[in-house]
C-alpha positions as CSV (number, residue, x, y, z in Angstrom):
1,X,9.1,12.3,-24.5
2,X,6.0,13.3,-22.7
3,X,3.8,16.3,-23.2
4,X,1.8,18.1,-20.6
5,X,-1.9,18.8,-21.4
6,X,-4.1,20.5,-18.8
7,X,-7.2,18.7,-20.1
8,X,-5.7,15.2,-20.5
9,X,-7.6,12.8,-18.2
10,X,-5.9,10.0,-16.3
11,X,-6.1,6.7,-18.1
12,X,-4.0,4.2,-20.0
13,X,-1.0,5.9,-21.6
14,X,-0.6,8.6,-19.1
15,X,2.0,9.6,-16.4
16,X,0.5,11.2,-13.3
17,X,2.1,13.5,-10.7
18,X,0.0,13.9,-7.5
19,X,-0.1,14.4,-3.8
20,X,-2.0,12.0,-1.7
21,X,-2.9,11.1,1.8
22,X,-4.1,7.6,2.8
23,X,-6.5,7.5,5.8
24,X,-8.3,4.8,7.6
25,X,-12.1,5.5,8.1
26,X,-11.2,6.5,11.7
27,X,-9.3,9.4,10.3
28,X,-5.9,7.9,11.2
29,X,-3.3,8.9,8.6
30,X,-1.4,5.9,7.1
31,X,0.8,7.7,4.6
32,X,1.1,11.1,2.9
33,X,3.2,12.7,0.2
34,X,2.3,16.3,1.4
35,X,5.5,16.4,3.6
36,X,7.7,15.3,0.8
37,X,7.8,15.2,-3.0
38,X,4.7,14.4,-4.9
39,X,4.4,10.9,-6.3
40,X,4.7,10.2,-10.1
41,X,3.7,7.0,-11.8
42,X,2.7,5.7,-15.2
43,X,-0.8,4.1,-15.3
44,X,-0.3,0.3,-15.3
45,X,3.3,0.3,-14.0
46,X,2.4,-1.5,-10.8
47,X,3.4,1.3,-8.5
48,X,-0.2,1.9,-7.3
49,X,-2.9,-0.4,-6.0
50,X,-5.0,-1.3,-9.0
51,X,-8.2,-0.2,-7.3
52,X,-6.7,3.2,-6.4
53,X,-5.3,3.6,-9.9
54,X,-8.8,2.9,-11.5
55,X,-10.4,5.4,-9.1
56,X,-8.2,8.1,-10.6
57,X,-9.3,7.5,-14.2
58,X,-11.0,10.5,-15.7
59,X,-9.4,13.1,-13.3
60,X,-7.3,15.9,-14.8
61,X,-4.6,18.3,-13.5
62,X,-6.1,20.5,-10.8
63,X,-8.7,18.0,-9.6
64,X,-8.9,17.2,-5.8
65,X,-10.9,14.2,-4.7
66,X,-11.6,12.0,-1.7
67,X,-11.7,8.4,-2.9
68,X,-13.1,5.5,-0.9
69,X,-11.3,2.3,-1.6
70,X,-12.8,-1.0,-0.5
71,X,-10.5,-3.7,0.9
72,X,-10.8,-5.8,-2.3
73,X,-9.5,-2.8,-4.3
74,X,-6.8,-2.0,-1.8
75,X,-4.6,-4.5,-0.1
76,X,-7.1,-7.3,-0.5
77,X,-8.6,-9.5,2.1
78,X,-6.5,-11.3,4.7
79,X,-5.5,-14.8,3.6
80,X,-5.6,-17.3,6.5
81,X,-2.8,-19.2,4.7
82,X,-0.5,-16.2,5.4
83,X,-0.7,-16.8,9.1
84,X,2.1,-19.2,10.2
85,X,2.9,-20.8,13.5
86,X,6.7,-21.1,14.0
87,X,8.8,-22.7,16.6
88,X,10.1,-20.1,19.1
89,X,13.6,-21.4,18.7
90,X,13.6,-20.4,15.0
91,X,14.0,-16.8,16.2
92,X,17.2,-15.3,17.6
93,X,17.5,-15.9,21.3
94,X,18.2,-12.2,22.0
95,X,15.1,-11.1,20.1
96,X,12.5,-9.8,22.6
97,X,9.3,-11.3,21.0
98,X,6.0,-9.6,21.8
99,X,2.6,-9.3,20.2
100,X,2.6,-6.6,17.5
101,X,6.3,-6.9,16.9
102,X,7.2,-6.7,13.2
103,X,9.7,-9.4,12.2
104,X,11.3,-9.9,8.8
105,X,12.1,-13.1,7.0
106,X,13.6,-13.9,3.6
107,X,11.4,-15.9,1.3
108,X,12.6,-18.6,-1.2
109,X,13.7,-15.8,-3.6
110,X,15.5,-14.0,-0.8
111,X,13.0,-11.2,-0.9
112,X,12.1,-9.6,2.4
113,X,8.9,-10.9,3.9
114,X,7.6,-8.9,6.9
115,X,5.2,-10.3,9.4
116,X,3.6,-9.3,12.6
117,X,3.7,-11.4,15.8
118,X,0.0,-12.1,16.7
119,X,0.4,-14.6,19.6
120,X,3.2,-16.4,21.3
121,X,3.8,-18.8,24.1
122,X,6.8,-20.6,25.5
123,X,7.1,-22.9,22.4
124,X,5.4,-21.2,19.4
125,X,5.0,-17.9,17.7
126,X,2.1,-17.1,15.4
127,X,3.1,-14.6,12.7
128,X,0.8,-12.9,10.3
129,X,2.3,-12.3,6.9
130,X,-0.7,-10.5,5.4
131,X,-0.2,-6.8,4.6
132,X,-1.1,-4.8,7.7
133,X,-3.8,-3.0,5.7
134,X,-5.4,-6.2,4.3
135,X,-9.1,-6.2,5.0
136,X,-9.2,-2.5,5.7
137,X,-11.2,0.2,3.8
138,X,-9.0,3.1,2.8
139,X,-9.6,6.8,2.0
140,X,-7.3,8.5,-0.5
141,X,-7.3,12.3,-0.5
142,X,-5.7,13.2,-3.8
143,X,-4.6,16.4,-5.6
144,X,-3.7,15.8,-9.3
145,X,-0.8,18.1,-10.2
146,X,0.0,16.9,-13.7
147,X,-1.1,14.4,-16.3
148,X,1.1,13.7,-19.3
149,X,0.8,11.5,-22.3
150,X,3.6,8.9,-22.5
151,X,5.0,7.6,-25.8
């Protein structure tokens, strides 16, 4: 059972309900909960980027903030090992490959592994498996709706 407390600050042992918008420094919107239900998470449950979660610590219900998140605290820095060159014939013949196309593969555990085609020629396709926001600074506009203690 949880209990709402208007003065309870976000930190370990809390469940948070909030609205957020993720922006790039250019102002381009990446994601937002404002056009759907607010998000709810328990601190430490792995649903939020750790750097974003830490930036929320100390906020209480009713707080509104703009949080700047460095790449290291967001989706991390791009890993060159996550860029793979594959033979073109490893793709379905009817797939119209082009730069920027998102393709999906299954990893060894059969989990979906999305990648973006970076370059291609007649024989090879370079696919970037880094998160599309890796290496990018992010801005989170947040409105804290509710903070509850969890048992």
